[in-house]
N, C-alpha and C positions, 0 to 999 in steps of 0.2 A: 761477786755482786751477779743476778739473774741475767738474762736475754728477753729481749723482748723484739718475735716476729714484726718486718717494717716492711718497707716499700721503700725502693730504691732507684729510681728511673721504673725500669720497669723490670728489675729484679727482687724478687723478694730476698730477704737479709735476716740477718742474728744480731741485734744492736745490743746494744748494756744498756742498762734499765736498774733503776732500784725495785724495791719491793713493790712499791707501790704499779711498778710501768712505765714512773718517769726516766724519758734518757736520762743517760749521765754525759754531758758532754766538758770535755777542759778544753778553753781555750773555744769552745764552738764547735768543737769535734769530736766526735762518736766515736768509740770502738766498734766494726762490724765486722762481720766473718759472712760473705757468702755462702762454707758449705761446713760446717760444724768440726769438722776432722783434720783440714788442708793444713792444718800446720800454720797458714800468715792472717797475721790480725793488718786490718785496717781501718783507715778513720775516716770518715766521713761528716759533712753540714749537716750541721741539726737540720736547718732549715731543709735537707733534701730528705730527710723521711719524714714518712708519711705512713699513718699507719692504715691496714688493709681492710677496715671497715670491721664492725665487730665487736666483740669484748675481745681486752687484753689479751693476746696470746705470751703468756711468759714461760719461759723453759728455765730448769734449774741452772748453775752455773756448769753444774758438769759436765752438761749437754754439749757443750763445743768443749775440746781435749784444747790443750795448750797450744797459745798461737805466739808468735812471734812476730812483730812489726818490722814492715819492711821499712829495711835499713839503705839511707840512701849510699851512693858510688862514693866512691875515692874522687878527689874534684881532678885528678889529675890522671885518672881512669875513662875513656873515651866510649861511646856507648855504640853501643854495635849500632852497626847502619851501613849506607853510604854507597852496596852495593846495586847496581843498575839492573833493572829488571824489563824484561822482555816483554811482549804481549804475549807469547806462546806461554810466559811462567811465570805470571802476573795468579795470584789468585785469586777466588772468589768465592770461598769456603772459608767460616773460619775452621781452626786446629785446635780439638781441646776445649777450656775453657777459657781460651781466649778472645776479645774483642780485634775484629778483624777491620782496619779503616782504609779509606782513601779519601785526603782532602786536598783543596786544591783554593786556589785563590784567583778573583780577574779584579781589573781596574779598567774604567774607561777613562784614560787621558795619560795616568802614572806619571804623577799624582792626578784621581780624580774619585767620581763616583765609585765605591770600589765594594764585594761582597767575597764572603765564603762559603763555598760549599763543603761537604762531606757525607760520605756514606758509610754506614759501619753496621758491621753483624756479627754478630754473638749467638750462641744456643738456636736457635730458631728466631731470633730475633732482628727484623732488620732496621735504621730508623737512616731518617737524611735528618739533615740540615744547611737552610739556605739564609746566609744574615747578611743582613745590609750592614758596612761600619763605617760610611759615610765617605768622608776625604780620607784617601785615606794611597800608599802606595801598593804596587802588584807584591812587594815582598811584606812589607808590611800583612799584606792577605793572605799570604801562605802562610806564616806565622801561626797566627792567627787562625788559619784552619788545624793548625796541627796543635794550637793550645787547647784548642775544645776537641778535638779527639782524645787528646789526652786526658782532661778533664771526666768525659763521657766515661774511661776506664777505669777511671781509680775511683769513683762514685759507685763506680759496677763493681767493684773491687775483683777485676781479673785483668792479666798480661794482656796487652797490647803489640799488633803487628802494625804497621801504619806506613804505608806508598802516598808518596808524595814527587811529584812532576821538578818540586823547586831547587835546583841544582844550588840555591846560594842557601835555601832552611836549610840539606843537608853538611853543607859546608862550615856553617856557624854554628848546629850544631851540635857534629858530630866528629869532624874536621879542623876544630882549633882554629880557624879564620878569623883573620882581626876583624872585629866589628865596629865599623867606619859610620854609620847610620842605626838608626832603631835600636840604641841601648839596649833601653825597656825595656821595650819590649824582649828582643833577645833574652835579657833575662831574667825578665816573666817564665818564659816557655821554657831555659833552660833550669829552673825550682820547682818547675811541673815534673820537669822529668826527673828531674834527682828526690823528688816525693813519689815516685812512679818509678821505679827501677825498671818494674814489669814490662818495661816499650823498647821495641826494637823499631828501627824506623829502616825505612828503605828507597832507592830512589827509582822509579819509574818514567819512562819516558813517554811525553806528554803529547797526545797527541798521535797517537801509535795506535789506534783500538784495541786500547786498552778500557774496556767495558767499563769497571766503575770508575776509574779515573775517568773516561770520558763521563761519567754522569755528576762527578762532585764537579768538574768544572761547569755541567749546564747548569745548577745547584749554585753553584758561585754567578755565572750571569745572567740566572733568574734575578737574583738577589741586587746586580747592579742596572736591572732594566726595571724593576718593580721597587726600588729602595723599600722591603719590605722582607722581615723578619720571622720568619717560622717558630723558632727552636727545632727541638730534636724530636721528628712526628714520623710514624709512618709510612711508607710510599703508596 
């Protein structure tokens, strides 16, 4: 099958299509490649793919080399992560084709009005997320922030290096902590991580001068105060 050039969020990708240019979806997801010959096949929701404008740009099947679908890791294998990063070593620039993200959550009352904040950088792009999630706990907000970053990296077809100041999130996602609350959300985040194994989670100390973590915190607080959501937008 040929490939069609499409936009996925703010990145150009190659998506599977038929001879007429119609996207070919399996269970609502379309095979995409960020680069023609990187050897990795990702899958994006058909609704997230948009044409770049103008006449459809279609490439032959041979335009992309062979690619293997990213495999889920063994359930017994823990995710990489959990290392505590100091302010002096916290990165501010992505490496290679990765997405570098910082995610945070905020809550007034715990439980109470809650918000999510995240900052993501890749290539020459920077995006911010400020999302109001209604009445929730701080842990729910923290987990939701991680989920949003994983979803973004998955849709972009890029590896993810994610920093959070939530010891709870690191514990239930990478250290095998027993889940007593938020079971459905923890399950959802774990499934998202399984579906995008090119993800590394790290703990960073909160309110210790880590600029991008502070920025994510401000975005989460803003969502709580405004009761509004922005989606991923430019700074």
